[in-house]
C-alpha positions in Angstrom: -34.4 7.1 10.6 -31.4 7.9 12.6 -29.7 4.2 11.7 -30.3 4.7 7.4 -28.3 8.1 9.0 -25.6 7.1 10.7 -25.1 3.7 7.7 -24.9 5.7 4.7 -22.2 8.2 6.8 -20.2 5.4 7.8 -20.7 3.8 4.6 -19.8 7.6 3.0 -16.6 6.9 5.8 -16.0 3.8 4.2 -15.8 4.7 1.0 -13.8 7.9 1.1 -11.2 5.6 2.8 -11.0 3.0 0.6 -10.6 5.5 -2.1 -7.7 7.1 -0.6 -6.5 3.6 -0.4 -6.6 2.8 -4.1 -4.7 6.6 -4.3 -2.2 5.0 -2.0 -1.6 1.9 -4.2 -1.4 3.9 -7.6 1.0 6.5 -6.0 2.9 2.9 -5.0 2.6 2.2 -8.6 4.1 5.0 -10.0 7.0 4.8 -7.8 8.9 3.3 -10.4 7.8 5.9 -13.4 9.0 8.7 -11.3 11.8 7.6 -9.4 9.8 6.9 -6.2 9.0 10.1 -4.8 5.2 9.2 -5.0 6.3 6.1 -3.0 7.5 9.2 -0.1 4.0 10.4 -0.5 1.9 7.4 -0.4 3.7 6.4 2.8 3.1 9.8 4.3 -0.7 9.4 2.9 -0.4 6.2 5.1 0.9 7.2 8.1 -1.3 11.0 8.2 -4.4 8.8 8.1 -3.7 5.8 10.2 -6.0 6.9 12.9 -9.3 7.8 10.7 -8.6 3.7 9.0 -9.0 2.4 12.6 -10.8 -0.4 13.0 -12.0 -0.4 9.3 -11.7 -3.1 7.3 -9.7 -0.6 5.6 -6.6 -0.2 8.2 -5.7 -3.9 6.8 -4.8 -2.5 3.7 -3.0 0.9 5.2 -0.7 -1.5 7.3 -0.5 -3.8 3.7 1.1 -0.5 2.1 3.8 0.2 4.5 4.7 -3.2 4.9 5.1 -3.4 1.1 7.0 -0.4 1.4 9.2 -1.2 3.8 9.7 -4.7 2.3 10.9 -3.1 -0.9 12.7 -0.5 0.5 14.3 -3.2 2.6 15.2 -4.8 -0.3 17.0 -1.7 -2.5 19.0 -1.3 0.7 20.6 -4.5 0.3 20.8 -4.5 -3.0 22.1 -1.2 -3.2 25.1 -2.7 -1.4 25.6 -5.7 -3.8 24.9 -3.7 -6.7 28.3 -4.5 -8.3 27.9 -8.1 -8.2 26.4 -10.6 -9.8 24.7 -11.6 -6.7 22.7 -7.8 -7.0 20.3 -8.6 -9.5 19.3 -11.8 -7.3 18.6 -9.3 -4.8 16.6 -6.6 -6.7 14.5 -9.0 -9.3 13.1 -11.0 -6.0 12.5 -7.9 -4.9 10.6 -6.7 -7.4 8.6 -9.0 -7.8 7.4 -9.7 -4.8 6.2 -5.6 -4.4 4.6 -6.1 -7.2 2.9 -9.2 -6.4 1.7 -7.2 -2.5 0.2 -4.2 -4.7 -1.7 -6.8 -7.2 -3.2 -8.7 -4.1 -3.8 -5.5 -2.7 -6.0 -3.9 -4.9 -7.3 -7.3 -5.4 -8.9 -7.1 -2.1 -9.2 -3.6 -1.9 -11.8 -3.8 -5.2 -13.3 -6.5 -3.6 -14.3 -4.9 -0.6 -12.4 -7.0 1.5 -9.2 -6.4 4.1 -6.7 -7.4 3.3 -5.8 -11.6 4.3 -1.8 -12.2 5.5 
């Protein structure tokens, strides 16, 4: 009987962490509409709750989200240096496409209850 209760608690904890990861994916998506502010809120959630997800399959999603944010910010920084040139657009478009791709891959894996494969 104790094992069933323990398993239910683990499942409830994992479900709660899964909802948190889904919230961060949503915040990352909303970053396009709200000037990036939700992106930093999601990043803060990732770092604050990192210890809670350690050792679970949701940890891969938190790492994926942090890496996606870093890639986006690095790409936007490069774009910031090249925006006035025709080359700037060739920097911005692949960065945005890669970011959206990473959001879709991560969110699909989360909905399938699977870790993100690198």
